[in-house]
N, C-alpha and C positions, 0 to 999 in steps of 0.2 A: 615604794619609797619615792616622794616628790623631790626632785633635785633642782635647787636655785642655781642659775648661771647668769653671766653677762656675755655680750658678743661685742669683740672689739674687732678691728681692722688697722693696719699700717700700710698704706698704699696699695691696697687691695689683698694683701696678704691677711687672711681672717682666721679668728680663734675663738674657740668657746672657753670662757675663762671660769674657774670654779674655787671658791674660798673653801679649802680643804684644810683650814686650821684645827678643825675638830678630828680630822683623820677618818671621817665616816665614808669618804668616797670609795666604792668597790672598784679597785684598780683592775677591771677585766678588758682585755684586749677586744673581745667582741663588743661589749658596752661601748667602750670609746670609740670604735669604729662606727657602730651604730650612731652614737651621738654626732659624729663629724659628717655622716651621710646627708647629701643635700636633699635627697627627696623623702628618706624614712626618719631623719633626725633633725637636730638643728641646724647642722651644716658648717663646715670649716675645713681649712687646711691643717688644722691640728687643735689639739685639746690642752690647755695648759692648768695645771693644779698650782695654787698658791698655798705653801705650807709653812709650819712654823721652822725656825732654824735658830740655834742656842747662840750664834755669834754675829749674826747679821738680821736685817730687818725682815726677811722671808727667804723662802727656799722656792726656786722655780722648778717644776717637774713638767717636762714637755713630752708630748706625744704625736706622732704624725697621724694624719687621717686614717691611715691601715691600722691603728690601734696601738702600734709598737711604741715603746718609749725610745726616744731619739737624742741625737746630738744636739747642740746648741742651736737656738734658732733666734736670730738678731731681731726681727720685727716682732717675734712672740715675746721676746724680753722687753722691747720697749711698749709694747702693749701691756704685758703684765706690770711694768712700772705705773703705767696710767690706770689700771686697775687697783693697784695698791695704794696710790694716790686717792681715787675714789673711796676705798676703804678706811682712810684717814690713818694709814700705817706709818707715813712720814709726811713732812712738810714740802720741801722742794729737791732736797738730796737725798739719796738712798744707798745702801749697798744691800745686795742679796748674792745667794749661791746658787749657782746652777751646775749642770752637769761637767762643764768644763772649768769650774772654779768661781772665785770672786769677781763680782762686777760692782762697777760703781755707775750710778745714772743720776741724771738731775731733769727736772721739768723746766724748760727756758720760757721766757716771758711770752713768747708766741706760742706756748702750749704745745710745741714740739717736745720730744724726748730725745736726750743725747744718751747714750749708752756706750760705755767703755767695753770694748771687745778685748778678747786675750790679745797677748803679745804673739807676733807672727813671725817664725822662722822655718828653716827646712823647705825653703821654696824650689820647687822643681822646675827648671825652665827648659823646655824642649823647642825644637825648630816651629811647631804648629800649635802649641799650647803650654799653658803654665798651670801647676798644680799646687796648691796649698791646703792647710787646716786652718780656717779661721773661727774653730769652734765647731766646725763641721768640715767634712772634705769637698774641695771644690776644683773642680778643672775649668779652666777660662781658655777660650778659643776665640779669635777674632774672625768675623765673616762680613761678607758684604751684602747690601740689600736685606737688611735685618728684618725689616717689616714684613718681607715675604717669605722669611726662612722658615723651613719646618722644624721648628723647635721639639716637638714631641717624638717624633721619628728619630731624629738625629740625636737628641738627647738621650733616648731610650737605648739606641745602638752604644752609645759611648758608656752609658751607666752600667751596661751589662757586658761591656767588652772584657777581654783579658787584662786590660791595663788595671782594673780596679777588682777583680775577682768578685767573691760572694758579697762583699761589704758593699761595693759600688760607691758611686760618688755622685753629687750633684753636679750638673752641667750648665756651664753659663756662656751665652753667645754674645759678642760685643761688637759694636760698630763705633767708631769715633766719630764725635760731632765737631769739636774744636780742641783747643789745647788742652782744657780742664774738664771737659765733658764727654760723657759716653752714654750710649744706650744699651740696655742690658736686657736678655731674655733669659730665663732659666727655668731648666727642667729638673724637678726636685723627687728625690728618692723619697720613698716612703708614702709621697702625693701619687709618684708616678704620673706626673703630668707637668704641663707648664702651668707656673703659678704666676699671679700678676706682681709678684715682687718676693725678693729674697734677701734679707739683710746680712747674714753672713756671705751670701753671693756677691752682693755689690761691695762688701768690704775686701773680698779675694779679687774682684776686678780692679778696685781702685788701686790696690797694692801692686798687681800683675801689671798694670798700664804704666805704674811708676818703674817698675824693676825692668820691663823690656823697653824703656825710653819712649813709650808713647806720651807720656807727660811729664813735665818737670815739676808740677804741683803737688803739694801734699795735702791738698784740699781739693778734693775732688767731687764734681756733681755727676749724678748717676739717674738718667732717665730709665724707668721701669714702666712696664704696662700700666701700672695703678698710680703713677705718679712720680715724684722725684724725691731722691735722697742725698745725702751728702756724707763723705767720710773724709776724715781727717787723721793725720798719723805723724808720728817721728820717726826718725832713722833711715834705713836705706839699705840696697843690697839684699840681703838675707836676713836682718833683723829690724823689725818694726815694732815700735812701742807707742803708749797713748794713742790708741787707737780708738777713733770715735765714730759711732754710727748715729746721725740724726736725721730725724723725719718726723711726721704726724704719726700720733697713736690714737684713734678714734673710738669713742664709745658708740656703738650702734643700737644695741637694746638689751633689756634684761628680760628674763622669763623663768618658768618652772616646767619642768617636764616629768612625766611619771617614768620610772626606771623599775 
Protein backbone atom coordinates (compact mmCIF):
# COMPACT_ATOMS: atom_id res chain seq x y z
CA UNK A 1 0.00 0.00 0.00
CA UNK A 2 1.30 3.46 -0.91
CA UNK A 3 0.62 6.04 1.79
CA UNK A 4 0.41 9.76 1.00
CA UNK A 5 1.44 12.11 3.79
CA UNK A 6 2.36 15.70 4.60
CA UNK A 7 4.93 16.84 7.14
CA UNK A 8 4.30 19.90 9.33
CA UNK A 9 6.13 21.50 12.23
CA UNK A 10 5.12 24.01 14.87
CA UNK A 11 8.15 25.67 16.51
CA UNK A 12 10.14 22.50 15.86
CA UNK A 13 7.49 20.07 17.13
CA UNK A 14 7.05 17.95 13.97
CA UNK A 15 4.26 15.67 12.81
CA UNK A 16 3.34 13.25 10.06
CA UNK A 17 -0.10 14.31 8.75
CA UNK A 18 -2.44 11.86 7.03
CA UNK A 19 -5.82 12.59 5.46
CA UNK A 20 -7.79 9.58 6.71
CA UNK A 21 -11.29 10.69 5.73
CA UNK A 22 -11.54 7.46 3.74
CA UNK A 23 -10.78 5.42 6.87
CA UNK A 24 -8.20 3.36 4.97
CA UNK A 25 -5.20 3.97 7.24
CA UNK A 26 -4.27 0.82 9.24
CA UNK A 27 -4.06 1.94 12.87
CA UNK A 28 -1.17 -0.27 13.91
CA UNK A 29 1.06 0.78 16.80
CA UNK A 30 4.05 -0.84 15.11
CA UNK A 31 3.36 0.93 11.80
CA UNK A 32 2.88 4.34 13.41
CA UNK A 33 6.08 3.96 15.43
CA UNK A 34 7.97 3.02 12.25
CA UNK A 35 6.59 6.00 10.31
CA UNK A 36 7.70 8.35 13.12
CA UNK A 37 11.19 6.81 13.25
CA UNK A 38 13.76 9.38 12.10
CA UNK A 39 16.11 6.76 10.61
CA UNK A 40 13.83 4.12 9.14
CA UNK A 41 10.66 6.12 8.48
CA UNK A 42 9.45 9.66 7.80
CA UNK A 43 10.35 11.01 11.21
CA UNK A 44 8.26 12.99 13.65
CA UNK A 45 7.35 13.65 17.27
CA UNK A 46 3.94 12.21 16.42
CA UNK A 47 1.48 11.16 13.74
CA UNK A 48 -1.91 12.80 13.27
CA UNK A 49 -4.93 11.51 11.37
CA UNK A 50 -7.51 13.93 9.98
CA UNK A 51 -10.84 12.11 9.96
CA UNK A 52 -14.49 12.88 9.29
CA UNK A 53 -16.72 14.10 12.11
CA UNK A 54 -20.50 14.41 12.04
CA UNK A 55 -20.79 17.72 13.89
CA UNK A 56 -17.52 19.63 13.23
CA UNK A 57 -15.21 20.18 10.25
CA UNK A 58 -12.96 17.24 11.13
CA UNK A 59 -11.65 14.94 13.86
CA UNK A 60 -8.08 14.89 15.19
CA UNK A 61 -6.58 11.53 16.18
CA UNK A 62 -3.10 11.92 17.67
CA UNK A 63 -0.39 9.30 18.20
CA UNK A 64 2.93 9.79 19.98
CA UNK A 65 6.08 8.63 18.22
CA UNK A 66 5.95 5.38 20.22
CA UNK A 67 2.84 4.48 18.20
CA UNK A 68 0.33 4.82 21.01
CA UNK A 69 -2.74 7.04 20.77
CA UNK A 70 -2.29 9.89 23.23
CA UNK A 71 -3.86 12.92 24.86
CA UNK A 72 -4.20 16.35 23.25
CA UNK A 73 -1.24 17.94 21.48
CA UNK A 74 -1.44 21.73 21.14
CA UNK A 75 1.21 22.19 18.45
CA UNK A 76 -0.15 19.15 16.65
CA UNK A 77 -3.62 20.66 16.75
CA UNK A 78 -2.35 23.90 15.25
CA UNK A 79 -0.50 21.99 12.52
CA UNK A 80 -3.60 19.93 11.77
CA UNK A 81 -5.57 23.15 11.33
CA UNK A 82 -2.97 24.33 8.78
CA UNK A 83 -3.19 20.92 7.05
CA UNK A 84 -7.00 21.14 6.93
CA UNK A 85 -6.71 24.63 5.46
CA UNK A 86 -4.43 23.22 2.74
CA UNK A 87 -7.06 20.54 2.03
CA UNK A 88 -9.62 23.39 1.63
CA UNK A 89 -11.81 22.03 4.42
CA UNK A 90 -12.43 25.56 5.77
CA UNK A 91 -11.60 29.19 5.00
CA UNK A 92 -10.19 31.03 8.04
CA UNK A 93 -12.10 29.70 11.07
CA UNK A 94 -12.87 26.12 12.00
CA UNK A 95 -14.04 23.77 14.72
CA UNK A 96 -12.83 20.22 15.22
CA UNK A 97 -13.10 17.46 17.77
CA UNK A 98 -10.13 15.91 19.58
CA UNK A 99 -9.68 13.47 22.43
CA UNK A 100 -10.22 16.26 25.00
CA UNK A 101 -13.32 17.71 23.31
CA UNK A 102 -14.29 20.54 20.97
CA UNK A 103 -11.73 23.05 19.69
CA UNK A 104 -12.09 26.33 17.78
CA UNK A 105 -9.20 27.66 15.70
CA UNK A 106 -8.45 30.41 13.20
CA UNK A 107 -5.76 31.32 10.70
CA UNK A 108 -4.42 34.81 11.44
CA UNK A 109 -3.34 37.43 8.88
CA UNK A 110 0.33 36.61 9.55
CA UNK A 111 -0.40 32.90 8.84
CA UNK A 112 0.02 31.89 12.47
CA UNK A 113 -2.64 29.62 13.95
CA UNK A 114 -4.59 30.41 17.12
CA UNK A 115 -6.06 27.34 18.79
CA UNK A 116 -8.55 27.46 21.64
CA UNK A 117 -7.47 24.99 24.29
CA UNK A 118 -9.68 23.36 26.92
CA UNK A 119 -10.67 25.28 30.03
CA UNK A 120 -8.26 24.61 32.88
CA UNK A 121 -9.14 23.94 36.51
CA UNK A 122 -8.05 21.60 39.32
CA UNK A 123 -4.59 23.17 39.48
CA UNK A 124 -2.28 21.62 42.06
CA UNK A 125 0.23 24.07 43.55
CA UNK A 126 3.08 22.64 45.59
CA UNK A 127 6.19 24.29 47.04
CA UNK A 128 8.46 23.41 44.12
CA UNK A 129 6.10 22.60 41.25
CA UNK A 130 2.63 23.11 39.75
CA UNK A 131 0.55 20.38 38.10
CA UNK A 132 -2.47 20.69 35.80
CA UNK A 133 -4.12 19.12 32.77
CA UNK A 134 -4.29 21.34 29.69
CA UNK A 135 -5.50 18.51 27.45
CA UNK A 136 -2.43 16.55 28.56
CA UNK A 137 -0.97 16.28 32.08
CA UNK A 138 1.85 18.72 32.84
CA UNK A 139 4.34 19.15 35.68
CA UNK A 140 5.76 22.70 35.75
CA UNK A 141 8.94 23.45 37.67
CA UNK A 142 11.13 26.56 37.76
CA UNK A 143 14.90 26.17 37.38
CA UNK A 144 18.01 28.33 37.06
CA UNK A 145 20.42 28.30 34.09
CA UNK A 146 17.89 26.52 31.91
CA UNK A 147 20.18 26.55 28.87
CA UNK A 148 22.51 24.07 30.57
CA UNK A 149 19.83 22.10 32.43
CA UNK A 150 19.70 18.32 31.90
CA UNK A 151 16.10 18.12 30.71
CA UNK A 152 16.15 14.51 29.54
CA UNK A 153 17.59 12.99 32.72
CA UNK A 154 15.61 15.08 35.22
CA UNK A 155 12.43 14.94 33.13
CA UNK A 156 12.70 11.15 32.91
CA UNK A 157 13.04 10.86 36.69
CA UNK A 158 9.95 13.02 37.35
CA UNK A 159 7.89 11.44 34.56
CA UNK A 160 8.40 7.95 36.07
CA UNK A 161 8.32 9.01 39.71
CA UNK A 162 5.73 7.96 42.28
CA UNK A 163 4.12 11.39 41.80
CA UNK A 164 2.46 10.29 38.55
CA UNK A 165 2.41 6.51 38.59
CA UNK A 166 2.11 4.39 35.46
CA UNK A 167 0.38 7.11 33.42
CA UNK A 168 3.24 9.54 33.92
CA UNK A 169 3.29 13.23 33.11
CA UNK A 170 4.95 15.62 30.70
CA UNK A 171 7.55 17.73 32.52
CA UNK A 172 8.26 21.41 31.86
CA UNK A 173 11.25 23.36 33.16
CA UNK A 174 10.89 27.15 33.24
CA UNK A 175 13.11 30.20 33.66
CA UNK A 176 11.74 33.75 33.84
CA UNK A 177 13.00 36.29 31.30
CA UNK A 178 10.90 39.34 32.25
CA UNK A 179 7.43 40.23 33.56
CA UNK A 180 5.54 38.40 30.79
CA UNK A 181 8.14 36.21 29.08
CA UNK A 182 9.48 32.78 30.06
CA UNK A 183 11.86 30.23 28.58
CA UNK A 184 10.54 26.66 28.55
CA UNK A 185 12.08 23.25 27.90
CA UNK A 186 9.89 20.15 27.93
CA UNK A 187 10.32 16.41 28.40
CA UNK A 188 7.43 14.67 26.64
CA UNK A 189 6.06 11.29 27.63
CA UNK A 190 5.49 9.03 24.63
CA UNK A 191 8.43 10.67 22.88
CA UNK A 192 10.51 9.96 26.02
CA UNK A 193 12.88 12.80 25.29
CA UNK A 194 13.07 16.55 25.14
CA UNK A 195 11.14 18.05 22.23
CA UNK A 196 11.80 21.43 20.65
CA UNK A 197 8.35 22.64 21.69
CA UNK A 198 5.16 21.47 23.42
CA UNK A 199 1.90 23.38 22.98
CA UNK A 200 -0.03 21.97 25.92
CA UNK A 201 3.19 22.40 27.92
CA UNK A 202 3.62 26.13 27.29
CA UNK A 203 -0.10 26.55 27.99
CA UNK A 204 0.43 24.94 31.39
CA UNK A 205 3.51 27.09 32.02
CA UNK A 206 1.71 30.36 31.21
CA UNK A 207 -1.15 29.53 33.56
CA UNK A 208 1.18 28.22 36.29
CA UNK A 209 3.28 31.39 36.22
CA UNK A 210 0.10 33.46 36.60
CA UNK A 211 -1.18 31.30 39.45
CA UNK A 212 2.04 31.53 41.49
CA UNK A 213 2.41 35.27 40.84
CA UNK A 214 5.44 35.27 38.54
CA UNK A 215 3.42 37.28 36.02
CA UNK A 216 0.35 39.50 36.23
CA UNK A 217 -0.24 39.30 32.49
CA UNK A 218 -2.88 37.11 30.84
CA UNK A 219 -0.94 37.38 27.56
CA UNK A 220 2.29 35.43 28.07
CA UNK A 221 5.24 34.92 25.73
CA UNK A 222 6.97 31.55 25.79
CA UNK A 223 10.41 30.97 24.27
CA UNK A 224 10.98 27.33 23.37
CA UNK A 225 13.91 25.57 21.71
CA UNK A 226 12.14 25.76 18.33
CA UNK A 227 10.89 29.36 18.43
CA UNK A 228 8.24 31.41 20.24
CA UNK A 229 4.59 30.93 21.18
CA UNK A 230 2.01 33.03 23.00
CA UNK A 231 -0.74 31.99 25.39
CA UNK A 232 -3.71 34.18 26.28
CA UNK A 233 -6.43 33.38 28.80
CA UNK A 234 -9.20 34.72 31.00
CA UNK A 235 -9.93 33.95 34.63
CA UNK A 236 -7.67 33.33 37.57
CA UNK A 237 -6.84 31.24 40.64
CA UNK A 238 -8.09 27.78 39.66
CA UNK A 239 -10.46 28.43 36.75
CA UNK A 240 -9.14 29.58 33.36
CA UNK A 241 -11.26 30.01 30.23
CA UNK A 242 -10.80 31.34 26.66
CA UNK A 243 -7.32 29.83 26.59
CA UNK A 244 -5.63 30.42 23.22
CA UNK A 245 -2.30 29.04 22.01
CA UNK A 246 -0.85 30.98 19.05
CA UNK A 247 2.19 30.38 16.88
CA UNK A 248 3.45 29.21 13.51
CA UNK A 249 2.32 25.95 11.87
CA UNK A 250 4.60 25.35 8.93
CA UNK A 251 4.34 22.97 5.97
CA UNK A 252 7.63 21.11 5.46
CA UNK A 253 7.05 18.63 2.60
CA UNK A 254 4.67 16.10 1.05
CA UNK A 255 5.55 12.56 0.05
CA UNK A 256 4.54 8.94 -0.26
CA UNK A 257 5.87 5.80 1.41
CA UNK A 258 5.24 2.10 0.89
CA UNK A 259 3.69 0.39 3.93
